[in-house]
C-alpha positions, 0 to 999 in steps of 0.5 A: 633228885630223889627216886620217883616211881614211874609206871611203864606207860609213863616211861614211854612219855619220859622216853619221848621227852628224853629224846626231844629234850623239850616238847609240847603235849601235841609233840608228845601225843604225835610221838607216842599215841598211835604206836601205843594205841592210846587216845590223846586224853591218855597221853595228857593224863600221863603228862599230868601224872608226871608233872604231879610226881615232879618227873617233868616240868612245864613252862608256858610258851604262848598258848601252850606248855613246853615240857622238859624232863627233870629226871635224868635218864641214866639215873632212872635206868640205873635205878630200874635195872638195880631194882630188877636185879634185886627183885628177880636175881638177888642183885646178881648179874650172872643169873640174869645173863644165864636166864636169857641164855637158857631162854634163847634170848642171847643172839650171837651179837649179844654174846660177842658184846658180852665177851668184849665187855668181860675182856675190858673188865678183866683188863681194867678198862 
């Protein structure tokens, strides 16, 4: 699927759909509206935007629509993270990690996980 630009707000709706697999507008509203202080109309607008962009599809189910994601979450994450790295860190991961380290954003658990990951990479796993 070609790249589809989705906004931060639209990504919240996508996350709900990726988690559910399929959902009605009411299901999506129940999942995201109150947590984001959004009105029902806001969520419906976001759903319609995603439909118009081709990020989701709708299938009639009685008197309501069932929405399903067309975008693959892992592909979206790859595109978004690559874009972030390119825009902010020249496409390199090390400056990103250094930034978070300098800002005190790396927990002891994060550091342990990074060390394990580097070990696996060095060992070709």
